[in-house]
Each structure stands twice: as structure tokens, then as C-alpha cells.
N, C-alpha and C positions, 0 to 999 in steps of 0.2 A: 453548465449543466451539473447540478449536484446529484449524488447517488440517490436512488429511490429510498424512501424511508416511510415508516408508518407512525401514526400517532400512538403514544403510549399512555397506559392507564395511570392515573394519579390518585393516590389516597393516602392520607396520613393515618398511621396506625402503629400500634406497639409491635416492634420486631423482636423475634426470638432468635437468638444465635446459638442454638443447640447443634453441636457438630458431632457426628459419630466417628469413633476411632477406627478408621478403615486402613490406616497407613501400614499396619503390620502385614497386610496381604502382599504389598510390593516387596517387602523385605524377604518374605518367605519364598516368593517366586524367583527372586534374584539369586537364590542359592543354586539354581540349575547350572549345569556346566555350559561353557560357551558354545560347544557343539550343538547343544539342544535349544539354543535361543531361537525364538520366533518373534516377528513383528509384522503383522499383516492385518491392520484394521480394515474392516469391510462395513459398508453401510448396513444398518440393522435397526434394532429397537432404539427408541428415544430414551434418554435418561433425564430425570428432572432434578434440579438442584435449587436450593435456597442459598444465596450467597450474601453474607452479612459483613459489612464494614462498620467498625466503630472507631470514632476519633474522639480523643480527649486532649484538649490543649491545656496541659496542667500548669503552665507558667505563662499566662497571657500577659502581654506587655502593652495593653491598650485594646482598641477595637480589633476584632479578629474575624476571619473568613475561612470557610472550608469549601472546597469543590470536590465532589466525588463522582467518578464516572459511573454511568448506568449502562447495562447491556443495550446496544443500539443496532443490533444486526438481526435482520429477518432473512432467512435463507432456507435452502433445503438441508442445512446441517445445524441450524440454530433457530430457536423460537424464543423471543423475549416477551415476558409477560408483565406482571405487576411489579412495582417498586414501592415499598412501604418504609416509612421513616418515623423516628421520634427524635426530638431535639429540644433544648432549652433556648435555641436561637430562632431567628426568623428565616424560614426555609422557602425555597421556590424551586420547582423543577423547570429546567430550561434546556435549550438546544443550541449548539454551535451551528451557525447557518451554512457554512461552506461544505462541511462533510456530514452534517446531521448527527454529530456526537452529542448524546444526551448526558445530562449531569444534574446533580443536586447541588445547589448553591445555598450555603447557610451563612448568615452574618450574625455576629454577637456584639452587643454593645459593651463599651468599656465599663469596668466596675461591677459587672454582673457575676453570677456563679460561674464555676469552671465550664468553659465551652464544651459541650458534648453533643454528638450526633451519632445515631445508629441507623443504618440503611440496610434493608434486605430486599434483594431482587430475585425473582424466580425466573429460571430459564430452563429450556430443554436443549440438549445437545445430542449429537450422534456422530459416529465415525464417517469419514469420507474416503473414497477411493475412486479415481477416474479410470475408466476403461478407454485408453487412448487408441485402441484398435477399432473402436466404434465411433462413428460420426454422430454428433448431436447438433440440433439447431440452437443458435444463440438467441437469447431474448433481449440482449442489450442493443440499444440504438447507437448510431455512429457518434452522436454527441457525447453520450456517456463514456464510450470507449476513449474518445479524445481526452476527456476529463482525466482519465487514469493514465495518460501519457505525459501530462504536464509536469514540469519541474517544481520542486518546492525548495525552501531555504536549505534543507539538508540533503536534498536529492536533486542536484543539478543533472541535466542531461546533455551537457556539452563538454568541451575540454577533455580532460583526462578520463572522465566517465564514459564519454562516447568513444574515445580512442580504445579504451579497455573493452567496451562492448563489441566493437567491430573486430577486435582481435579474437575475443572469445567465441564469436559466432562465425568466424571465417569458414566458408564452405557450406554453411547451413542454408537450406532452401525453404523449409517449412517452419511454421511457428513452433511445432513440437521439437524440431531439431534445434532451433535457436534456444528455446527454453532449456532443453537438455544440456546443451553445451555451456550455457551460462550457469546452470545448477552445478555441473561438474567443475567448472572453473572456480566457483565459490568454494566448493568442498575441497578442491585441490590446493587453493592458494590462501585461504583464510584459516584461522584457527580460533578456538575458544581460549580466551584469556580470563582466568578466574579473578584476577586482581582488578578488573574493570568494575566500577561501581554500578549498582543497579543492573539494568539491562543494556547499558551503554548509551551513547548519545546519538548515534546514527549519522555522524558527519562523514559521509562517504568520500567526498572530495579530498578532505585532509588525509584520510586513511590511504587512499590511492596515491596521493602525491608524496606522502612520507614513506610509503611502502610498509607501514606498520599495520598489518592486516589482522591483528589479534583483537578480539572483542567479544561481545555477547550478542544475544539474539537481535536487539534493535540496531546493532551495527552490521552483522553478517547478513541478515535477511534484508536490510536496507540496501546493501550492496547488490544483492540479487534483484531487488525491485528497480533500483536505479539503472542497472545494466539492461534489464528488460525494457524499460521505458526508452533508453537511449537506442535500443535496437528496434524500436517501433512496436513493441509488445505492450499492450495495456497491463499494468501490474499495480499491486497495492500491498502495503503492510497492513496486517490485521493485529490489533493490540488487545491482549487479553490476559487470562490467568489460568493456571492449571488448578483443577478442583479436586482431583482424586488420583489414586495410584493407577499406574499403567496396568492394563490387563495382561500385558506381556512380560511383566517382571522387570522392566527397566527402571531402576531407581531414579535416574536423571531425567526421565520423561514422566515423572510422577508429581503429584501434589499431595501434601498432607492436609486433609480437610480441617483438622483441628487448629491449624496455624498456617495460613497461606502467605505470611510475610516472606517476601522473596520469591513467591511462586509466579510472579508476573512473567508473561512470555509473549513475544511478538512472533507471529507467523506471516506467511506471504501467500498471495494468490496471483496468478497470471492468466490472462484471457487468451486462449488459443483458438484459432479459426477451426471450426468444426467440432469444438469441444466445450466452449464456454469457459467459465471461471474454473480454474484447476488449482487445487491445494499444493503448496510447496513449503518446505522447511529445511533448507540446507544448514541452518544454524543448529538445529537439533542433531544433525549428523556430526557436526563439529563437537557438540557437547558430549555425545556418547563417546567419541574418539578420545576426548581429553579426560573425562571424569568417570565413565561407567566402570572402569576397571582400575586397579592400582597403578598400572602402567599407562602411559600416554600412547594410544594406538595411532600409528602413523599411516595406516593403509585401510582403504575401504574393503579390502579382501578379507579382513579379519572376521571370523564367524559372529562376533558380537556386533560389528558395524554393518556388514553386508545387508541384512534384512532391513535395517533402518534406512540405509542409503537408498535402497530400492523402493521402499514403501513411501518415503517422504517426498519422492518425486511423483506427485499426483494424489497424495492422500495425507491424512493425519488422524490421530486418535481423538475420540470425542470425550476425553476426560478433561477438557479445556473449554473455556468460555471466552467469547470475543466481547470486548467492550465497544470498540469502534475502529474506524480506519482513518482517523483524522491526523493531519499534519498542520504545523504552524497554527496552533490553537491559541486564540486570544480569549482568556477566561473573563467572563463578565465582571466588571468592577474591580478587577485585580490591579494591584499597584506594582507587582513584580512583572518580569518579562513574559512574553508569550512562550508557549511550550512547543518543542519540536514534535511531541506527541503526548497523548493524554491516556496514561495507563496506570498511574499511581494516584492515591489521594494527594491533594494539594492543599496547603494551608498558609495563611498569613496571619501575623499578629503584630500590632503596632506598625503596620506598613511594611514589615519584613517577611520575606518568603521563608517558610520552614523547609527543612531538608526532607524531601519525599523519599530519599533513599535511606533514611535513618528512622525506621518505624518506631524503635524503642525511645528515641529522643522526641520524635513527633507525637508519640503515643497513639498509634493506630494499630488495629488488628483486623484481619480478614479471615473468615471461616466459611466453610461450606457444609451443607447438610443435604444428603441425597434423599429424595422423597421416593420411597418404594411404593409400587402399586398395591 
């Protein structure tokens, strides 16, 4: 059973990548003292963004291809609208069949002009916050929930992953208790490692076996998802990108809309009986602990960390857009290997995969423009 998904609008048009310089707001708010920090996103008004990705393969070595993710999520916290593009290659909008991850695939013949593509997608986003004191009816059927407990190449649910999940959830009886204990285990035992490239690889089995639990969002939130699945809780990674500054002044939870290179961020969701899909992000707790202040904060009781640790169990801020929830992605017509996840532009030239984690070498840029009413 694949997750529900809707048809998306297709039209080729000229994209405009005008981004407003909003990032100074986060810097200004970040000057408040630690004792005054707040982080409490609540559902409210929708925000509309145009998100533009431009790729230029400046040194093609033969025929080339580019794959760009499109926002593929429809929910009560995101609405995905049109995607417009312009290119000097041959483009088609397509969809990965297992998870429904949408993408633009562009091919370029050998010997032509410099391969170029520009894609603009419009989305609406808003904050999330679950009231776990109130019961709600789930709209997911049993087959869909089973789908989100299955192992993937990088998220096994047996062996050391299951052993760790059982230890982390010892004594827990309800879904909320299990999720809480796994969340707390991830925050207590993993840490943000700035030297990891990109968002990490998400190889949770290797991390647990080696005891090297430092990583970035695609590592730490993958551990949360893998442990949840091993404990019988449907869970999924949600791959996306930060679009704008945090309204609460946290620089590490912000995106600079004039340049979103490196703003990719993986979040997580877990399905809890009586509550439906609930937002989670223990990786951002680790990021705030490691990077928000000059010193590495080692406790969640610190006034900078406490509100983030509390709010990201059940919520997240809507200055972020989801691309998809896909694992083990086989890109159409690709010559390189399948992807563990699809959160970055991907390119090949002369049959060789370009480095998605090196945007200045690959020559891609991502910007966002907020559309005000």
C-alpha cells in the first residue's frame, strides 16, 4: 500500500527566482538573552512560498541528466501547488512509484549548450503542534500503517535496531509513552556532528553497531524512525528544506531565503493511537545543543534548549517545506546507484554522478520567496 498522493499540476513556464532578504530578522531576534528564549509554534495562518532551484552543469563531459525533487506532500500542514520550469534540455515531470515522490527529470544531449534548468514550486506551509491530552480519530487504514513499519535498506527493524528499541521503550505501555521514551533516548544518546557531510547518510545499523552516534538530521531522525518501527509504531522520515528564519530567533532553526544551499533538513513523524500522525524532530534538539550558542550545551535543562526539546515532541515550525517521504529511491534512467533518500538535486554527466553535497561544484542554487497576501 503506497501513501495517498494527489495529481500535481504541470505547466512549462518562465520561473522567476526573486528572493526577499529576510534573514536579518533571525539575527536580530537571536540577540535576546537565553532566559528570554521561547519556542512554541502553534497552528495558525498559512504561509505561501515560491521555491526556486537552478542547476547549471558548467563542465559537461557528455550526455547529462538532472533530477530535482518537487514538493509531494498534501496534509493539514502543507499544500503543494504548481511547479513551473524552463530548461534547454528535454524535461518531464514524473513520480517514484513506491512512495509517490515527485520529481523533474531533465536530459541533455552531448555537445549542446551548457545544461541549464530552473524549477519553481509554490507551496503553503504552517506550524504544527499536537495536543496529546486530546484523542482524535485516525484516518489511516491498517494497510497504510503497516507500510510505515516496514524496513528499508538503511532502516532495518531487526538485530541491534530492535534490541535498542526494546531497551528504550522498557516499561512503556501506550504509543505516546513509547514515542516519548524513544525521543528522549535519541536526544540523550546521539549528538550533532558538524563534520558529517550534507545531512548524513542515515545508516542507523552501522551507527548503533559502532557506537558512533554523532550525525546530522538524516542520521538522528532516522534512528528515531527506525526505533519507532522496531517498537511497532508506524513512523517516517520527511525530507525537506528550511525556507525562512525562525520566528523565535533560533539561528540554527532558520533558513536564509536568498541562499538555501545547505538548508536541507529531514524531520520525522510517528503515528500514535488516538492522535494520528504526530510531528517529531529530536535532531533539531541536538542541533540547538551543539550550535545555537558558542558552547556545546550538554543538557536539555538549559534555557536555550528546554523550549525546543519540549515543542519538537509533537510539533514543528512552518518555516520549512517537505519534499517527500521516500527511501531507497531509484531515479528514472539513472546510471548511478539508488538514493537512500531524495532531498537534494541530483545530476549525472558522462555517466558519472555529480556530488549533491557540493553545490558550488555541481553549480546549483536554491532560493525562496514568500508571497504576502
